[in-house]
C-alpha positions as CSV (number, residue, x, y, z in Angstrom):
1,M,124.3,-47.7,-32.4
2,E,121.8,-46.2,-30.0
3,R,122.9,-48.5,-27.2
4,K,126.6,-47.5,-27.8
5,A,125.7,-43.9,-27.7
6,R,123.8,-44.3,-24.4
7,F,126.7,-46.3,-23.0
8,S,129.2,-43.6,-24.0
9,L,127.2,-40.8,-22.6
10,S,126.7,-42.6,-19.2
11,S,130.4,-43.4,-19.1
12,Y,131.3,-39.7,-19.7
13,L,129.0,-38.7,-16.9
14,V,130.4,-41.2,-14.4
15,I,134.0,-40.1,-15.3
16,A,133.1,-36.4,-14.9
17,V,131.6,-37.0,-11.4
18,V,134.6,-39.0,-10.3
19,L,137.0,-36.4,-11.6
20,A,135.0,-33.7,-9.8
21,G,135.4,-35.8,-6.6
22,L,139.2,-36.1,-7.1
23,F,139.5,-32.4,-7.7
24,A,137.5,-31.6,-4.6
25,A,139.6,-34.1,-2.6
26,F,142.9,-32.5,-3.7
27,S,141.8,-28.9,-3.7
28,G,140.1,-29.0,-0.3
29,E,137.3,-26.8,-1.6
30,S,134.5,-29.4,-1.1
31,R,132.0,-28.5,1.5
32,L,132.2,-32.1,2.7
33,Q,136.0,-31.8,3.0
34,Q,137.6,-33.7,5.9
35,A,139.3,-31.7,8.7
36,P,143.0,-31.1,8.0
37,V,145.4,-33.7,9.6
38,P,147.2,-32.0,12.5
39,T,151.0,-31.6,11.9
40,R,153.1,-33.9,14.1
41,N,156.8,-33.9,14.8
42,V,158.3,-36.5,12.5
43,Q,161.9,-37.5,13.0
44,K,163.8,-37.8,9.7
45,T,166.0,-40.7,9.0
46,P,169.0,-39.9,6.8
47,G,168.5,-41.3,3.3
48,V,164.7,-41.7,3.8
49,S,162.5,-39.0,2.3
50,S,159.5,-37.7,4.1
51,C,156.5,-35.6,3.1
52,S,154.5,-33.1,5.1
53,P,151.2,-34.8,6.3
54,N,149.4,-31.5,5.4
55,K,150.4,-32.1,1.7
56,M,149.2,-35.7,1.6
57,L,145.6,-36.8,1.4
58,P,145.1,-40.2,3.0
59,K,143.5,-42.8,0.6
60,R,140.6,-43.3,3.0
61,N,139.8,-39.6,2.9
62,M,140.2,-39.4,-0.8
63,M,137.7,-42.3,-1.2
64,K,135.2,-40.5,1.1
65,A,135.5,-37.4,-1.0
66,I,134.8,-39.4,-4.2
67,G,131.8,-41.1,-2.5
68,S,130.5,-37.7,-1.3
69,A,130.8,-36.3,-4.8
70,L,128.9,-39.3,-6.3
71,F,126.0,-38.9,-3.8
72,L,126.1,-35.1,-3.5
73,G,122.7,-34.7,-5.0
74,A,121.2,-36.6,-2.1
75,A,123.0,-34.6,0.6
76,K,121.1,-32.2,2.7
77,P,122.0,-28.5,2.3
78,A,124.3,-27.1,4.9
79,I,123.1,-24.5,7.3
80,S,125.3,-21.5,6.5
81,G,124.5,-19.5,9.6
82,D,122.2,-17.1,11.4
83,V,120.7,-14.0,9.8
84,L,119.0,-11.0,11.3
85,F,115.2,-10.6,10.9
86,Q,114.0,-7.1,11.7
87,S,110.3,-6.1,11.7
88,Q,109.2,-3.8,8.9
89,E,112.3,-4.4,6.9
90,A,113.1,-6.6,3.9
91,A,113.6,-10.2,4.8
92,P,117.3,-11.4,4.7
93,V,116.2,-14.5,2.8
94,L,113.6,-15.3,0.2
95,C,110.0,-15.6,1.5
96,T,107.4,-18.2,0.7
97,R,103.9,-17.4,-0.6
98,P,101.0,-19.3,-2.1
99,K,101.1,-19.4,-5.9
100,P,98.3,-17.4,-7.6
101,G,95.1,-19.4,-7.8
102,K,96.4,-22.1,-5.5
103,G,95.0,-20.8,-2.3
104,R,96.2,-22.6,0.8
105,P,95.6,-26.3,1.4
106,L,94.2,-27.3,4.8
107,G,96.5,-28.6,7.4
108,I,100.2,-28.2,7.8
109,I,102.0,-25.6,5.7
110,D,104.8,-27.4,3.9
111,V,107.1,-24.7,2.5
112,E,108.9,-27.3,0.4
113,N,105.7,-28.0,-1.6
114,K,106.6,-26.3,-4.9
115,E,103.3,-27.1,-6.4
116,V,101.5,-24.8,-4.0
117,Y,104.2,-22.3,-2.8
118,E,106.8,-20.1,-4.5
119,R,109.7,-18.0,-3.4
120,T,109.7,-14.2,-3.5
121,R,111.1,-11.1,-1.8
122,C,109.0,-9.6,1.0
123,I,108.9,-7.2,4.0
124,V,108.5,-9.0,7.3
125,G,106.5,-7.7,10.3
126,G,104.4,-4.6,10.7
127,Y,101.0,-6.4,10.2
128,T,99.6,-6.6,13.8
129,I,102.5,-4.8,15.5
130,G,103.0,-1.4,13.9
131,D,104.2,0.9,16.6
132,T,107.1,-1.1,18.0
133,K,110.0,-2.7,16.2
134,Y,111.9,-5.8,17.1
135,E,114.5,-8.2,15.9
136,F,115.9,-11.7,16.3
137,Q,118.4,-14.0,14.7
138,A,117.6,-17.4,13.1
139,P,119.2,-19.8,10.7
140,D,118.8,-18.9,7.1
141,I,116.9,-22.1,6.3
142,F,113.8,-20.6,8.0
143,Q,111.4,-19.2,5.3
144,P,109.2,-16.2,6.2
145,L,105.6,-16.6,5.0
146,T,103.8,-13.9,3.1
147,G,100.9,-13.3,0.8
148,F,98.1,-14.5,3.2
149,F,95.5,-12.4,5.0
150,A,96.1,-8.7,4.0
151,G,99.4,-9.8,2.6
152,G,100.6,-11.0,6.0
153,P,102.2,-14.2,7.2
154,D,99.1,-16.2,8.2
155,P,95.5,-16.9,6.9
156,A,93.8,-15.6,10.1
157,G,95.7,-12.3,10.2
158,T,96.6,-12.8,13.9
159,L,100.4,-13.0,13.5
160,D,103.0,-10.3,12.8
161,M,105.7,-12.7,11.5
162,R,105.9,-16.4,10.8
163,L,108.9,-18.5,9.7
164,E,109.0,-22.2,8.9
165,T,111.4,-24.9,7.9
166,M,111.2,-28.7,7.3
167,K,115.0,-29.1,7.7
168,Y,115.0,-30.5,11.2
169,G,113.4,-33.8,10.4
170,G,110.2,-35.4,11.5
171,N,106.9,-34.9,9.7
172,R,106.1,-31.5,11.1
173,P,107.7,-28.1,10.5
174,V,109.7,-26.1,13.0
175,T,108.1,-22.7,13.3
176,I,108.9,-19.2,14.7
177,V,106.1,-16.7,15.2
178,I,105.8,-13.2,16.5
179,S,102.5,-12.4,18.1
180,N,100.9,-9.5,19.9
181,G,98.8,-12.0,21.9
182,K,95.4,-10.9,20.6
183,G,95.9,-10.7,16.8
184,N,93.8,-8.1,15.0
185,E,91.6,-7.4,18.0
186,S,91.4,-3.7,19.0
187,K,94.0,-2.5,21.5
188,E,91.4,-1.4,24.0
189,K,90.4,-5.1,24.6
190,R,94.0,-6.2,25.3
191,P,94.8,-6.6,29.0
192,W,98.3,-5.2,28.6
193,S,97.1,-2.0,26.8
194,G,98.6,1.0,28.5
195,K,101.1,-1.1,30.5
196,K,104.7,0.0,30.6
197,S,106.2,-3.4,31.6
198,I,105.4,-7.0,31.6
199,T,105.8,-7.0,35.3
200,D,102.6,-4.9,35.5
201,L,100.7,-8.2,34.7
202,G,102.3,-10.1,37.6
203,N,105.0,-12.7,37.8
204,P,105.8,-15.2,34.9
205,D,103.0,-17.6,36.0
206,Q,100.4,-14.9,36.2
207,F,101.4,-13.4,32.9
208,L,101.2,-16.8,31.1
209,K,97.6,-17.3,32.3
210,T,96.8,-13.9,30.8
211,F,98.7,-14.5,27.6
212,A,97.5,-18.0,26.9
213,P,94.5,-18.8,29.3
214,Q,93.7,-22.1,27.5
215,L,97.3,-23.4,27.7
216,V,97.8,-26.5,29.7
217,V,101.4,-27.9,30.1
218,N,103.1,-30.7,31.9
219,E,106.5,-29.1,32.3
220,K,107.4,-25.5,32.5
221,I,110.6,-23.5,33.0
222,A,110.3,-19.8,33.5
223,T,113.0,-17.2,33.7
224,V,113.3,-13.4,33.8
225,E,115.8,-11.3,31.8
226,E,116.3,-7.6,31.3
227,K,117.7,-6.0,28.1
228,D,118.0,-2.2,27.5
229,G,115.8,-1.6,30.5
230,I,113.0,-3.9,29.1
231,V,112.0,-6.9,31.2
232,Y,111.4,-10.2,29.3
233,Y,109.6,-13.3,30.6
234,K,111.0,-16.5,29.0
235,Y,109.5,-20.0,29.0
236,V,110.3,-23.6,27.9
237,L,107.0,-25.5,27.8
238,Y,106.1,-29.1,27.2
239,K,102.7,-30.8,26.8
240,A,102.6,-34.6,26.9
241,A,100.5,-35.1,23.8
242,A,101.3,-36.7,20.4
243,N,100.2,-33.7,18.5
244,Y,101.5,-30.8,16.5
245,N,103.6,-28.2,18.3
246,N,103.7,-29.8,21.8
247,R,107.0,-28.1,22.4
248,K,107.2,-24.3,22.9
249,V,109.7,-21.7,23.8
250,I,108.6,-18.1,24.4
251,S,110.2,-14.7,25.1
252,A,107.7,-11.9,25.8
253,A,107.9,-8.3,26.8
254,I,105.7,-5.2,26.9
255,Y,106.9,-1.9,25.5
256,N,104.8,1.3,25.1
257,G,101.6,-0.7,25.7
258,D,102.5,-3.3,23.0
259,L,103.0,-6.9,23.9
260,I,105.4,-8.7,21.6
261,A,106.0,-12.4,22.0
262,C,108.6,-14.5,20.1
263,V,107.4,-18.1,20.1
264,G,109.3,-21.2,18.8
265,L,107.3,-24.3,18.0
266,A,108.4,-27.9,17.5
267,S,107.1,-31.4,17.9
268,D,108.6,-34.4,19.7
269,S,109.8,-35.8,16.3
270,N,112.3,-32.8,15.8
271,W,112.6,-31.3,19.2
272,E,116.1,-32.6,20.0
273,K,117.5,-31.0,16.8
274,A,115.4,-27.9,17.0
275,K,115.8,-27.2,20.7
276,P,119.2,-25.4,20.7
277,V,118.2,-23.4,17.6
278,L,114.9,-22.2,19.1
279,L,116.5,-21.3,22.4
280,N,119.1,-19.2,20.6
281,V,116.2,-17.5,18.7
282,I,114.4,-16.4,21.9
283,D,117.7,-15.4,23.5
284,S,118.5,-13.1,20.5
285,F,115.0,-11.6,20.4
286,R,114.8,-8.0,21.5
287,I,112.6,-5.0,21.2
288,I,114.2,-2.0,19.6
289,P,113.7,1.0,21.9
290,N,112.5,4.2,20.2
291,S,115.7,6.0,21.0
292,A,117.8,3.3,19.3
């Protein structure tokens, strides 16, 4: 009796999933739906009926839709698009923070580890950069970190914003950070304090030595861009080492004596997928002038 009941329940579940796949195939509402078949000119022969190709679903596509429905639980979530992150404003997505009493394990922050981290609402930015606002766009799969040092995004209290995701493959996260270059150190000790433009610290090569004096790279691409009268130095950097974050992209500018750098970090294992995303992030990064 128990065996029959189990068999019956399993049968109903399989039938329900298959029916769901058929419904998705005919309705065209599945997110794994195939692209519509383009309409072609079909010459009609008298006495032979014809149907519009847009109203017919090929059997092969129908079987794909059924298979997609059967294995939908194993499918990766789709990236729905970019969202705008603005400093000192509510994050457009849920943030990630350590669960009470869990602290933070040593090593890489895995935002998908639900035993250690939980999702919550939060304000992003305004921890080490308080006088100047900025914004950038990033895919909504990036999770802002919160609840660390002084409620900020990192344990050391040196960053103004930090976002991470594990959705680009590899065994390392892809990270976006906003830094003022010197963390919670007093402004008087920062070499760019009182400067009006990043050009006051020299050309892109000279600035990079000031911003990251310990940085050693094997490949470097540097460009200069101006937005709203503010000059940005932009970099694509590579260090030939099999370690964490050996790929970096940077966009940095100085405004009213504040240095603000948007840095994208990846590793060789996920660089090819993350590269266009991180380049778009630093391209969208901009400081919001006080008059805006």
